[in-house]
N, C-alpha and C positions, 0 to 999 in steps of 0.2 A: 476336517474342520466342520464344526456344527454351525450351520447358518440358517436363517429364515429364508424360505423360498421366495419371499416378497421383498427381501432386503435389497437396497441399492446403496451400497456403502462406498466411501471414498476409495478404499483399496481395491474394490471390485473393478474399478475402471482400469487400473494397471493390469489386473489379472486377465481381463477380457482382451486388452491389447496384446498381452503375452500369448494368448491363445490364437489371435489372428495373425500376428507377425512376430513369432518368437525370436527369429534370428536378426531382425532389424535392430540397428543401433538405437537405443532409447536415450542414452545420456553419455556425453563426453564431459569429463572433468579432469583437468590436468593430464596425466599420462594414462588415465583409466577410461575405458569404454565399457558400458554395460549394454548388452542386448536386452530386449524386453523380457526374454525368458530368464536371463541372469538377474535382472533387477527384481523380478517378481519372486524368485526363490530367495534372493538376499533379504527381501522384506520379511518373508516367512521365518527365515533363520533369526533375524533380528528381533522379531516379535517373540519367538520362543525364548531368546536370551533374556528379554525383559521379564517374561513370565517366570522363568527359572530363578531369577533374582528376587522373586517375591512380589512383583507388582501385581496388584489386584484390580479387577475390573472397575473402571470408573476413577481410578487414582490418577492424579495429575503428574505429568512428567514435563519438567521445564527443559527447554532447549535453548542453550546459551552458546551459540556458535556462529561463525561466519559461514558464507556459502560453501557448500561442499556436497559431493554425492552422499556422504554419510548423513548430512543434515536432512536431505530428502528421504533417505532410507529410514532415518529415525522417525520422521513424521508418519510415513506409511506403516511402519512397524507398530507404532502406537495405535493407529487406526485398526490394524488387523488384530491386535491383541485386546481391543476393547478399552484402551487407555485414553486419557485426555491430554493431548499435546498442548504445551504452553510456550509459544515462541516468545523470546525475550531479546530485546535490542542488545547486541553484543557491546555497545558503547556504554551501557549503564554500569555504574559502580556504586559501592557503598549502600547508602540508605535507599536509593531508588531501586537497586537490584534486590535488596532484602525485602522491600515492600512488595514487589511482584511475586517473589518466591513465597512470602508469607500469606499475602492476600489470596493467592491461588490455592494455597494449601498443598503445594507440590511436595510429593514424597520422594521423587527421583529427579535427578538432573543429568542431562546430556550436555557435554561441553567439549570444546577444543582444548588440547593440552596447554596452548598458549594463554587461554583465558581461565584456566583452572585456578590459578592463585587468586584472582579477583573474586571468584566464586567462593573459594574456601575462606576468604576473609570474613564473609557474612553468614556462613552456614550455621554457626551456633545460635544465631538469632532467628532461625527458620525451622521448619519441620522436615527439611530434606534429610533423608536417612541414608541415601546411596547416590554417589556420583560416578558416572561412567563416561569415559572418553569416547567421543564420536569417531575420531580418526587418529592416524599416526601410531602404528605399533601394535604388538601383540596385546590382546585383551580389549582392544577398542571395538566399538560396535561394527565398524566397516570391515575390520579384519575378520571378526568372527562370522560376519554375514557373507564373506566372499567364497567360502568353500565348506565342504562337509555335507553330510546328509541333510535332506530337507525334512524337518519333523512334521508330524501331524499335530495340529493345534486343537486342543479341546476347549474351544471358546464359543460363546454365542453372542454375536454382536448384531444389534438391530439398527436399522437406518434412523431410528428416532433417538439413539444414544448420542451423548455428547462425544465429539471427536477433537474439539479444540476450544481453548479459551483465547479469543482474539482480543488483546488489550487495545483500547482506543489510544489514539496518538497523544493524548494529554496536552493538547495545545491550549485548552482553556481551563482544565481542571485535572485532578489526579486521574490516571488511567483507570478504566473500568473494564472488566473481563466480559466480553460478549460471548455468550454460550452458544457455540455453533454445533449443530448436529450433522451427522452424515447426510441426512436428507436435504438439509439446507444447502450444504456445499455442492452436492450433486446437481441440484436445481440451478445454483449459481454458475456451475461449469457449463450447463446447457445454454444459459443466457449469454455467456461469453462466446461459445462456439458459434451461436447464431448471429450475434451482434458484431463480432470482431472478425468474422471470416477466417477463423483459425483452421488450417488445413494440414494434412499429413506431410505435404511436400514443402512446407514453409522454411525448414532448416532454421528455427529460431535460435537467437542468442540471448542468454539471460544474464544480467549483471546486477540488477537491483537486489537488495537483501531479501532472502527467503523468509526471514521472520516477519516481514511485512506482507499483509494479505494480498496486495496487488500482484507482486511478482509470483507468489506461490499459487494463488487461487484464481487469478484472472488469466495467467499465462502458462506457467509450467505445468500445473495439473491438467488443465484442459487440453494442452498440446500432447501430454502423455495419453490422454483419453482417446485421441484420434490417431495415435501411432506415429507422431512426428519424431524426428531425430533432433534432440535438444543438446545445446552446448551451454554449460554453466561455468561462469568464472567467479573467483572468490571475491573480487572487488572491482569496481568499474574504473579502469584507467583509460582515458580517452585515446591515447596513442595505440594501446593494445587493442581496444575495441575496433577502431578504424582499420587496423591491420587485419584483424580476424575477419571482418566483413569482406574485405577485398580478397584475402587468401582463401577463406573457406566458403565464400559465396553465400553468406547468410541472407535469407530473404525477409526476415522479420525481426524487429527489435523494439522493446519497450524501455522507456526511461522517464524519470521525472524531468520536468523542465530544466532544473539546475544542471542535469547531466547533458541534456540536449544543447544547452548554452555552451557548456565546455566542449562538446564535440564540434559544434559549428564554428567556434572560435579557434579551434586547434589548427595549426598550419597544415596538418595532414588532410584536413577535411576536403580541400579542393584538389589535393594531389593524388589521393587514393581513388581507385576504381570502385565506386560504391553502387554500381548499376544493378547488382543482384538484389539490393534492398528494395522491396516492393511494398512493405507494410511497416509503417512507423506509428507507434502507440505512445501516447503521453497522458499524464493525469497527475493528481495529487495537489497541484497548485497551478497558478496562472502561467501559461506559456507566453512569453513575450512575443509580440507581433513580428519584430524583426527576425526572430529565430524561425518562425513559421515561413516567412517570406524567403529566407535563405534556403530552407529545405525545399520549398516548392520551386525556386529558381534553379537550384543546383541539381536537383533530382526530380525532373518534371513528371516522371512515371511513378513517383512514390505516392502511395495512398496514406493519408493521415487520419488517425482515429483519436478523438478526444474521449477519454474514459473518466467518468465521474462516479464517485461512490463514497462509502464509508464502511468501517470495519463491521458494524452491526448487521450488514446485509450481504456480507461475504467476499468482496465489497462492491461489486458492480451494480450501479443504479441506472445509468444512462450512457448512451454512446452518440457522438457526432461522427458520422461516417464520412469517408473521403468525398463523396459526391455532394455532401452538404456543407463543406467548409467554405466554399466560395460565397454562398448566399448568407451564411450565418456564422461568421468567424468568432463571434462572442458567445455562441451557444454551447451548452454541454450536451446537446442532442435530445433524444427522446428516450423514454423509459425502456429498459431492457425487457427481454421476453417474459420473464416471470415477475416483473415488478409492476404494481399498480400504484400510480402516483397522483396525489392531489396537492393543491396549493391552498392553504387556509390562513385565516386571520387569527387574532388572539383568542377568539371564541370558537375556534375550530370550524368556522364556516368557510365554504369555498369562496375564493375571491374571483373576480372577473378576469378574463384573459388580459394579460399585460400589467395587472396589478401585483404589487409585492405581497408576499406571504411566506409562510413556512412550508417547506416540502415535507409531506407525510406519506408513508408507504404501508401497503399490505403486500406480503409476498411469502412464498414458501422458502425463500432464501434467508429470511430474517432469523436473527438469533432468538433464543428462548428467553432472553433477558440478560441481566448483568449478574455475574457470579457474586453471591452473598451480598447483594444490594437490592433488597425487595422494594425499598422506597424509590430508588432511582428507576427501577424497572417499571413500577406502576406509573410513574410520571411520564416516562418515555412512551409507554404503550397506552396511554389514556384514550378512551373512546374506541379501542380496537385498532388504532393506527399507530405506527411507529413515528414519533416526532423527531425529525432529523437534526433540528437546530440550524438548518441552512435557510437563509433568506434568499428566495428565488422569485422570478416571474416566469410565467408560461404563456406562450401565445395560443391561438385558437387551434393550432395543429399539434400541440403538445410538446413543442420544443421549449426547453427551459434555459434560462440564463441565471447562473449562480451569482448573486450580488455580494453576499458576505455570510459569515457565520453570525447568527443572531447575537451571540455574546460579544462579537467584535464590532457591532454597530455602536457608533459614538453619539452620545447625547450631549451636544454642545449648545449651551444657552437655551435648552429646552427643545432644540431642533435635532431630529435624528438624521445622522449622516452615515453612509456606508463607507467604510474604510477602503474597500476595494476600488471605489470610484476615484478616490484621490490617488491611490497607488497607480492606477492605469494612466493618469495624467503625468505622474512623476516618471513612470517608465518611458514615456514618450520623449523625455528630455535626453539629448545626446550624451550628456555627461553622467547619466545615472545607469549603473549596472544592475542594482537591485534596490527595492524600496519596500518598506512596511510602515503602515500608519496605525496608531493606536490612540485610544482616549486615555488621558492621564487625569486623575482627580484634580479639580481646580475649584477654588472657592468662588470664583466669579463665573466661570463657564460651565460648572458642574463637571464636565470633562473637556479638557483642552486637546484639540487635534494636534498630534505630535507625530512627526515623520522621522524615520530612521532610514538613512540612505547610504548605500555603498557606491562611492564614486568610481567612474571608469579611470583607468591608469593615467589618461591624459587630462583629467579634470582639473580645473582651476579651483582648488579646494577653498582658497580664501574667499572667493567671490560666489561659490556655488550655493551656500544656504540662501543668500538673498536672491540669487537668480532663480532658484526653485520656488521661492515664495511668490515672486513676480510671475513665474510660469504658471503656477496654479491659479493666480488671480486672473490671468488672461483666459482661462478655460472654465473656471467654476465660480459659483457664487461666493461672496466674501466670507460667509460663515464656514465654508469648507476649507479655507486656506489654513495651512498648519500654523499654529502659534509658535512652534519651534521646529527646527530642522537639525537633526544630529547626524553628522557624518561618522560612519563606523566602518571598520575593516570587513565585517561580515555580520550576517544576521543569524540568530540562533535557529536551528532547524533540527527536526528529527530526520532519521535516515530516509524517510519517504519523500523528503523535500519540503514538507510543510513547515512554515515559519511558526516558531513558538512565541506567539504574541504574549502569552502569559508571562514569559521570561522578560520581555521588554517592559511590560507593565510593572513587574516586580522590581526591575532595576530602577525604574522611576520612583517607586515607592521608597 
């Protein structure tokens, strides 16, 4: 393999672990177990397969599949072959799926056989010229990677080359492809290792979708870099996860707050022996305070880590560590190792500690910009700093509190209101399971504060809207009280757990 002597690429991390601990189990998935040596050679075989099919350096390869060992091999094979991996939410169909395939300019697509029909329905509207099954059966990527000679690859991949297009979650606008280089992700992995105490003996369990940057780049890849034994499941089932933690003695687990809610509410949570679990990670949205309390009371030796970030920076920005939770429960922690963070006003001037402003970053973890979006790129990186779109406040020690997305701030009667402040009050009501607040266009108020609430099973739904209005009145100023409270069965979310407020506003429109 022809490589630069100064390169530090994503797939090099696996290669180095395979050199250190070749016979250690790297990955369990279903009935298959891969040692580090086996996984590394499988990646090389899969890279050769993609190149043999005509994939050229820099071409985009869409990945449309659920969690599997083949999905991981596909990503690392793209990295090793000099291709650009494009992870796509497996729940997308029709126009949304076609948009990502077309906007990314993907020439190849890797998919699960069960998802192939949805992919083929939109192919004629895209530039995809070849579809390859990730798993299940002869000719699939994982089957061809599992055995046979290990070829020599005649490729030259630099650490400054693109390795992935990470599409933003699309909570406020259409997704944009953040252009991530090998160098950016390797720096981000180091920030994760340092800030999250990831160790080779953690026995981590992985259940969130690998197409999302947090599960792949904050947890699975960094743990592979240090030689941990990882277990991957296709989908997060609370009963199965609790059973696995007890039986296989997993020591570390990451989940979005929605999954932590499901786990702590499951009847098995207090029945299973979960004492092996020492590190619990959460992020992507607000963790309800009762869930944190339940985890701390039930598992007093558990270390809690709040991870905050966004796709454009790989995604980790900041961490609130276990020893910091007691004093700063509302904080998202301090900037990660390779992240420089400022809080600025609308003129990009630093604000004083404690004042609200936009979080902006400089970091080697940052993307190169947005794929085929020069205007969006210039706006996001104006002044040499990446503008996150997050409204935060930072104290004198650098701890940040995330108040809202700037686009989610509500202008009601000319007064600016943070939707998250109202959501926190709604969350505190005993009959509220979930809540989201948005601004709806209104001729009188400019934007009317509007709440969407998922009631608890025992809620008095007839009386609840009025009770919640009174509840907010008791805690907040009158102009922050919702003008309307809608009870709903569920809130629209992406697979990372983020509420799609754009969908709520569109429904109102």
